[in-house]
C-alpha positions as CSV (number, residue, x, y, z in Angstrom):
1,M,30.6,-7.0,-26.4
2,T,33.4,-4.4,-26.9
3,Q,37.0,-4.8,-25.7
4,T,36.5,-1.8,-23.5
5,R,33.5,-3.4,-21.8
6,L,35.4,-6.7,-21.3
7,R,38.2,-4.8,-19.6
8,A,35.7,-3.0,-17.3
9,I,34.2,-6.1,-15.8
10,P,37.2,-7.1,-13.7
11,E,37.6,-3.5,-12.6
12,I,33.9,-3.4,-11.4
13,R,34.3,-6.6,-9.5
14,E,37.6,-5.4,-8.0
15,E,35.9,-2.2,-6.7
16,Q,33.1,-4.3,-5.3
17,L,35.6,-6.5,-3.5
18,V,37.5,-3.5,-2.1
19,E,34.1,-2.1,-0.8
20,Q,33.3,-5.5,0.8
21,L,36.7,-5.7,2.4
22,R,36.2,-2.1,3.7
23,H,32.7,-3.0,5.0
24,H,33.5,-6.4,6.6
25,G,37.0,-5.5,7.8
26,E,36.9,-4.9,11.6
27,P,39.5,-2.2,12.6
28,L,41.7,-3.4,15.4
29,P,43.3,-1.3,18.2
30,G,47.0,-1.3,18.8
31,L,48.8,-4.6,19.7
32,D,49.5,-3.4,23.2
33,D,45.8,-2.6,23.8
34,P,44.2,-5.3,26.0
35,A,41.1,-5.1,23.6
36,F,43.2,-6.2,20.6
37,A,42.4,-9.9,20.9
38,E,38.8,-9.6,21.9
39,A,37.7,-9.9,18.2
40,F,39.1,-13.4,18.2
41,D,36.7,-14.8,20.8
42,R,34.5,-15.9,17.8
43,F,37.0,-18.7,17.1
44,A,36.9,-20.1,20.6
45,D,34.6,-23.0,19.8
46,A,37.2,-24.5,17.5
47,R,39.3,-27.4,18.5
48,V,42.3,-26.2,16.5
49,V,43.0,-22.6,15.7
50,L,45.8,-22.3,13.1
51,I,47.3,-18.8,13.0
52,G,49.6,-18.1,10.1
53,E,52.1,-15.4,9.1
54,A,53.2,-14.0,5.8
55,S,56.9,-14.0,6.9
56,H,59.1,-15.6,9.5
57,G,60.6,-12.3,10.5
58,T,57.8,-9.8,11.2
59,S,57.3,-8.5,14.7
60,E,53.6,-7.6,14.3
61,F,52.8,-11.2,13.2
62,Y,54.5,-12.7,16.2
63,R,53.0,-10.2,18.6
64,A,49.5,-10.5,17.2
65,R,49.7,-14.3,17.3
66,A,50.9,-14.2,20.9
67,A,48.1,-11.8,21.9
68,V,45.4,-14.0,20.3
69,T,46.9,-17.1,21.8
70,R,46.9,-15.6,25.3
71,R,43.2,-14.8,24.9
72,L,42.4,-18.3,23.8
73,I,44.4,-19.8,26.7
74,E,43.1,-17.4,29.4
75,R,39.4,-17.2,28.4
76,H,38.7,-20.3,26.3
77,G,40.8,-23.2,27.7
78,F,43.3,-23.8,24.9
79,E,46.1,-26.0,26.4
80,I,48.6,-26.6,23.5
81,V,50.7,-24.2,21.5
82,A,52.2,-26.2,18.6
83,A,54.8,-24.3,16.5
84,E,56.6,-24.8,13.2
85,A,59.7,-25.6,15.2
86,D,61.8,-28.7,15.9
87,W,60.6,-30.9,18.7
88,P,63.8,-30.9,20.8
89,D,64.2,-27.1,20.6
90,A,60.6,-26.5,21.5
91,A,61.0,-28.9,24.4
92,H,63.4,-26.4,26.0
93,I,60.7,-23.8,26.0
94,D,58.1,-26.4,27.1
95,R,60.1,-27.4,30.1
96,H,60.6,-23.8,31.1
97,V,57.0,-22.7,30.7
98,R,55.7,-25.7,32.6
99,Q,58.0,-25.0,35.5
100,R,60.4,-27.9,34.9
101,A,63.5,-26.0,33.9
102,P,65.1,-22.5,34.0
103,A,65.0,-20.2,31.0
104,T,68.0,-21.7,29.2
105,W,66.3,-22.0,25.9
106,Q,67.5,-18.6,24.7
107,H,71.0,-20.0,24.9
108,D,70.7,-23.8,24.4
109,A,68.0,-24.0,21.7
110,F,67.4,-22.8,18.1
111,E,71.1,-22.7,17.3
112,R,70.6,-23.8,13.7
113,F,69.8,-21.4,10.9
114,P,67.5,-19.5,11.1
115,T,68.1,-18.6,14.7
116,W,66.0,-15.5,14.7
117,M,62.8,-17.4,13.7
118,W,62.2,-18.5,17.3
119,R,65.0,-17.0,19.3
120,N,63.7,-13.5,19.4
121,R,62.2,-11.0,21.9
122,E,58.7,-11.5,20.7
123,V,58.8,-15.2,21.5
124,A,60.6,-14.5,24.8
125,E,57.9,-12.2,25.9
126,F,55.2,-14.8,25.2
127,T,57.1,-17.5,27.0
128,R,57.6,-15.2,30.0
129,W,53.9,-14.7,30.2
130,L,53.1,-18.4,29.6
131,R,55.4,-19.4,32.5
132,G,53.6,-17.0,34.8
133,H,50.2,-18.2,33.7
134,N,51.2,-21.8,34.2
135,E,52.6,-21.0,37.7
136,Q,49.1,-20.7,39.0
137,L,48.0,-24.1,37.6
138,P,48.4,-27.7,38.8
139,A,51.1,-29.5,36.8
140,G,48.6,-31.6,34.8
141,Q,46.7,-28.4,33.6
142,R,49.7,-26.4,32.4
143,V,49.8,-25.2,28.9
144,E,52.3,-26.9,26.6
145,F,54.6,-25.4,24.0
146,R,55.5,-28.1,21.4
147,G,57.4,-28.3,18.1
148,L,55.9,-29.9,14.9
149,D,58.8,-29.9,12.5
150,V,61.0,-32.6,11.0
151,Y,64.6,-31.2,10.7
152,S,66.1,-32.3,14.0
153,L,67.5,-35.7,13.0
154,G,70.7,-35.4,15.1
155,S,69.2,-33.9,18.3
156,S,66.2,-36.2,18.2
157,L,68.4,-39.2,17.8
158,T,70.5,-38.1,20.8
159,E,67.3,-37.6,22.9
160,V,66.1,-41.1,22.2
161,L,69.5,-42.6,23.3
162,S,69.6,-40.4,26.4
163,Y,66.2,-41.6,27.4
164,L,67.0,-45.2,27.0
165,D,70.3,-44.8,28.9
166,K,68.2,-43.8,31.9
167,V,65.3,-46.3,31.7
168,D,66.7,-49.3,29.9
169,P,70.5,-49.5,29.3
170,D,70.4,-52.8,27.5
171,A,67.9,-51.3,25.0
172,A,70.1,-48.3,24.6
173,V,73.0,-50.6,23.5
174,E,70.8,-52.0,20.8
175,A,69.5,-48.6,19.8
176,R,73.0,-47.3,19.3
177,K,73.6,-50.3,16.9
178,R,70.6,-49.4,14.9
179,Y,71.2,-45.7,14.9
180,G,74.9,-46.3,14.1
181,C,73.9,-46.2,10.5
182,L,72.9,-42.6,10.8
183,T,75.4,-41.4,13.4
184,P,78.1,-40.3,10.9
185,W,75.5,-38.1,9.2
186,Q,73.5,-36.7,12.2
187,D,75.1,-33.3,11.9
188,E,74.9,-33.4,8.0
189,P,71.6,-35.1,7.3
190,A,71.3,-33.5,3.8
191,T,74.6,-35.1,2.9
192,Y,73.2,-38.4,4.0
193,G,70.3,-38.0,1.7
194,H,72.5,-36.9,-1.1
195,N,74.8,-39.9,-0.8
196,V,71.9,-42.4,-0.6
197,M,69.9,-41.1,-3.5
198,L,72.7,-40.0,-5.9
199,F,75.6,-42.4,-5.0
200,G,73.7,-45.5,-3.9
201,E,75.0,-45.7,-0.3
202,P,72.9,-47.9,1.9
203,S,69.7,-46.4,3.4
204,C,69.1,-46.4,7.1
205,E,65.3,-46.6,6.7
206,Q,64.9,-50.1,8.1
207,A,67.1,-49.4,11.1
208,V,65.1,-46.4,12.2
209,V,61.8,-48.3,11.7
210,E,63.1,-51.1,13.8
211,Q,64.2,-48.8,16.6
212,L,60.8,-47.1,16.7
213,R,59.1,-50.5,16.8
214,A,61.4,-51.6,19.6
215,L,60.6,-48.5,21.6
216,L,56.8,-49.0,21.1
217,D,57.1,-52.7,22.1
218,Q,58.1,-51.6,25.6
219,R,55.7,-48.7,25.9
220,L,53.7,-50.2,28.8
221,D,56.8,-50.7,30.9
222,Y,58.3,-47.3,30.0
223,M,55.0,-45.5,30.5
224,A,54.7,-47.0,34.0
225,Q,58.0,-45.4,34.9
226,D,57.2,-42.0,33.5
227,G,54.6,-41.4,30.8
228,E,55.6,-37.9,30.0
229,Q,59.3,-38.9,29.3
230,F,58.2,-41.8,27.2
231,F,55.9,-39.6,25.1
232,N,58.9,-37.2,24.5
233,A,61.1,-40.1,23.5
234,E,58.5,-41.6,21.2
235,R,58.0,-38.3,19.4
236,N,61.7,-38.0,19.0
237,A,61.9,-41.5,17.6
238,R,59.2,-40.6,15.1
239,V,61.1,-37.4,14.2
240,V,64.2,-39.6,13.4
241,L,62.0,-41.8,11.2
242,A,60.4,-38.8,9.4
243,A,63.7,-36.9,9.0
244,E,65.6,-39.9,7.6
245,S,62.9,-40.2,4.9
246,Y,62.7,-36.4,4.4
247,Y,66.4,-36.0,3.7
248,R,66.2,-38.8,1.1
249,T,63.0,-37.7,-0.6
250,M,64.2,-34.1,-0.9
251,Y,66.4,-35.3,-3.8
252,R,63.4,-36.8,-5.6
253,G,61.6,-33.5,-5.7
254,S,60.2,-30.7,-3.6
255,T,56.6,-31.9,-3.7
256,E,57.3,-35.3,-2.1
257,S,59.5,-33.8,0.7
258,W,57.1,-31.0,1.4
259,N,54.2,-33.4,1.7
260,L,56.2,-35.7,4.0
261,R,57.1,-32.7,6.2
262,D,53.5,-31.4,6.5
263,R,52.1,-34.9,7.1
264,H,54.6,-35.3,10.0
265,M,53.5,-31.9,11.4
266,F,49.8,-32.9,11.2
267,D,50.5,-36.4,12.8
268,T,52.4,-34.7,15.6
269,L,49.6,-32.2,16.2
270,R,47.1,-35.1,16.3
271,A,49.3,-37.0,18.7
272,L,49.5,-34.0,21.0
273,L,45.7,-33.7,21.1
274,E,45.3,-37.4,21.8
275,H,48.0,-37.2,24.5
276,R,46.3,-34.3,26.2
277,G,42.8,-35.8,26.1
278,P,39.5,-35.8,24.2
279,Q,38.7,-32.1,25.2
280,A,42.1,-30.8,24.3
281,K,42.3,-27.6,22.2
282,A,45.4,-26.3,20.3
283,V,46.7,-23.2,18.7
284,V,49.1,-23.8,15.8
285,W,51.8,-21.2,14.9
286,A,53.2,-21.6,11.4
287,H,53.6,-19.9,8.1
288,N,50.6,-19.1,5.9
289,S,51.9,-21.6,3.4
290,H,51.5,-24.3,6.0
291,I,48.3,-23.4,7.7
292,G,46.3,-22.1,4.8
293,N,44.4,-24.8,2.8
294,A,46.9,-25.8,0.1
295,A,44.1,-27.1,-2.1
296,A,43.1,-23.5,-2.8
297,T,46.6,-22.4,-3.9
298,S,49.0,-23.1,-6.7
299,M,50.9,-25.3,-4.2
300,G,47.9,-27.7,-4.1
301,W,47.3,-27.5,-7.8
302,S,50.8,-28.8,-8.3
303,G,50.3,-31.8,-5.9
304,E,51.3,-30.4,-2.5
305,F,49.2,-30.5,0.6
306,N,49.8,-29.0,4.0
307,I,48.8,-29.1,7.7
308,G,46.0,-26.6,7.1
309,E,44.4,-28.8,4.4
310,L,44.8,-31.9,6.6
311,C,43.2,-30.2,9.6
312,R,40.3,-28.9,7.4
313,T,39.7,-32.5,6.3
314,A,40.1,-34.1,9.7
315,F,38.4,-31.6,11.9
316,G,36.0,-29.8,9.5
317,G,34.5,-26.7,11.1
318,E,36.4,-27.4,14.3
319,A,39.6,-26.2,12.6
320,V,39.9,-22.4,11.9
321,L,42.5,-21.1,9.5
322,I,43.6,-17.5,10.0
323,G,46.1,-15.9,7.6
324,M,48.2,-12.8,8.1
325,A,49.3,-10.2,5.5
326,T,51.0,-6.9,5.1
327,D,51.7,-4.3,2.4
328,R,55.2,-3.0,3.2
329,G,57.7,-2.4,5.9
330,E,60.7,-4.4,7.3
331,V,61.5,-8.0,7.7
332,A,64.3,-10.1,9.3
333,A,65.5,-12.4,6.6
334,A,68.6,-13.7,4.8
335,D,69.7,-13.6,1.1
336,N,70.3,-17.4,1.1
337,W,70.3,-20.4,3.4
338,D,72.9,-20.2,6.1
339,E,73.7,-16.6,5.5
340,P,73.5,-13.8,8.1
341,M,70.2,-12.2,9.0
342,Q,69.5,-8.8,7.6
343,I,66.8,-6.2,8.2
344,K,65.3,-5.9,4.7
345,Q,62.7,-3.5,3.3
346,V,59.5,-5.3,2.1
347,R,58.4,-3.9,-1.2
348,P,54.9,-2.5,-1.5
349,S,52.5,-5.2,-2.7
350,R,51.8,-5.8,-6.4
351,P,48.7,-4.2,-8.0
352,D,47.4,-7.6,-8.9
353,S,47.8,-9.1,-5.4
354,W,45.3,-9.8,-2.6
355,E,47.5,-7.6,-0.3
356,Q,46.8,-4.6,-2.6
357,L,43.0,-5.0,-2.2
358,F,43.3,-5.0,1.6
359,L,45.5,-1.9,1.3
360,R,42.8,-0.2,-0.8
361,A,40.2,-1.1,1.8
362,G,41.9,1.5,4.0
363,H,42.2,-0.2,7.4
364,P,45.7,0.1,8.9
365,A,45.0,-3.0,11.0
366,S,41.9,-5.2,10.7
367,L,40.4,-8.7,11.1
368,T,38.2,-9.8,8.1
369,D,36.1,-12.9,8.7
370,W,34.3,-14.3,5.7
371,R,32.4,-17.2,7.4
372,G,28.7,-17.3,7.6
373,E,25.7,-16.4,5.5
374,A,25.9,-12.7,6.1
375,R,29.3,-12.6,4.3
376,G,28.3,-14.6,1.3
377,E,28.9,-11.8,-1.2
378,L,32.4,-11.2,0.2
379,R,33.1,-14.9,0.0
380,T,32.0,-15.1,-3.6
381,L,34.2,-12.1,-4.5
382,L,37.2,-13.8,-2.8
383,S,36.7,-17.0,-4.8
384,R,38.8,-16.1,-7.8
385,P,42.6,-16.7,-8.0
386,R,44.9,-13.8,-7.3
387,L,48.5,-13.4,-6.3
388,E,49.5,-13.7,-2.7
389,R,52.9,-13.0,-1.2
390,A,54.9,-15.3,1.0
391,I,58.3,-14.5,2.6
392,G,60.0,-17.2,4.6
393,V,63.4,-16.9,6.2
394,I,64.8,-15.9,2.8
395,Y,63.7,-12.7,1.0
396,R,64.8,-11.7,-2.4
397,P,63.0,-8.5,-3.3
398,E,64.8,-8.2,-6.6
399,T,63.1,-11.4,-7.9
400,E,60.0,-11.0,-5.7
401,R,57.4,-11.9,-8.4
402,Q,59.1,-15.3,-9.1
403,S,60.4,-15.9,-5.6
404,H,57.6,-14.9,-3.3
405,Y,54.2,-14.7,-5.1
406,F,51.9,-17.6,-5.8
407,R,48.2,-17.8,-6.8
408,A,45.5,-18.4,-4.2
409,I,41.7,-18.5,-3.8
410,L,41.5,-16.6,-0.5
411,A,37.9,-17.7,0.3
412,E,39.0,-21.3,0.4
413,Q,42.5,-20.9,1.7
414,F,41.6,-19.2,5.0
415,D,38.6,-18.5,7.1
416,A,39.8,-15.0,8.1
417,M,42.6,-12.6,7.5
418,L,44.6,-10.5,10.0
419,W,45.9,-7.4,8.1
420,F,48.7,-5.0,9.0
421,E,49.3,-2.3,6.5
422,Q,52.9,-1.6,7.6
423,T,55.2,-3.9,9.6
424,T,58.6,-4.1,11.3
425,A,61.2,-6.8,11.8
426,V,61.5,-9.1,14.8
427,T,64.2,-8.4,17.3
428,P,66.6,-11.4,17.5
429,I,68.3,-12.6,20.7
430,G,72.0,-13.2,20.4
431,P,74.3,-13.1,17.3
432,R,72.8,-12.8,13.9
433,V,75.4,-15.2,12.3
434,P,74.1,-18.8,12.6
435,E,76.1,-21.9,13.2
436,E,76.8,-23.8,10.0
437,S,73.8,-26.0,9.0
438,A,73.3,-28.6,6.3
439,V,69.5,-28.0,6.1
440,P,68.8,-26.7,2.5
441,D,66.4,-24.0,1.3
442,T,63.0,-25.5,1.1
443,Y,60.0,-24.7,-1.1
444,P,58.4,-22.3,-0.9
445,F,60.5,-19.4,0.0
446,G,62.7,-21.0,2.6
447,E,59.9,-22.3,4.8
């Protein structure tokens, strides 16, 4: 076979794939159109719908995710929104939307970099709607907004102590002794990990394990007083345990710390479903790199897993993984960790990327679902590795190929893709300059 013929084979397959994406891509109306989310009714039978985003600073991703989530809540009985956010910060929103507190979260929560990731107008509009929706429901049926992440060592530690001060002052005294090992580092947890791993300072691991065990030993008494408050305290104690380990393992390598973080997010999601009851259904909001099946990407090929892969394994077909992507536009992001937010221009996608094929398919906004026998040809064509872009809270367009692209087999990474050809940045609430934070840039791309 000639070299010319060899070169032509990928081109033919590429044209076939573009035609399949054009054929199976379902054009979507504008985000403000009430009909926008109707196409997502097909996912309503799932127990967990994981909705990704290709960046943490794109308005269309946030607005689309909110519209789909509203539909799943209103029409299909989903009761939990679980976000890639810290548990104590998300608790501010949860208390507000479940009619337990005023809307102070816009001032009191998400003060650590990157503030704009959750403290933005797009999230505020969704929480305003969710509070109104919950207002019509009995307390036990109101929809929750919860955080899955692991970074809140200091604030979670404080929450555990505050809870014990109220329900068991003697236990609070003992908890302060155990947590005393971590107290000097609660505002600088990365420094704690650095000193333990590189300078041999004593680890606090045993102390935080003992404190969680002590809390669980009294669960029956504490739950009899207030089961909801105990659940919150228990989750915070588990965050302290996971965070202490995370800040140590991050100095042993990105793979171990990434896996610990996503394992914690999955365990938290599972605990939320169990707490709510056997019929509970959840929507997960997180980056594509968390909710797409890592086993189908270069992340997984190098030893990392994520919440999407764990959900696929645990729930099978009852977990639906929906990715999002764009070709170009604007994004809210920083140059480096702890630096001010900027509105940056997203470069047009690379010719060898999945995004470029969706662009060539010609739909300005579309949903492409490749499940089922009728889409077998599309799924086959999506089953070869190709570059995919991921922008977190950091965007470095000058090194985009190295910094923001990875290889993925789309057919196995997601069940469907939500596509926007051109996008705009989220609108932050409050100042763009964050308070100083010790949380480091995490792989990949500042997730």
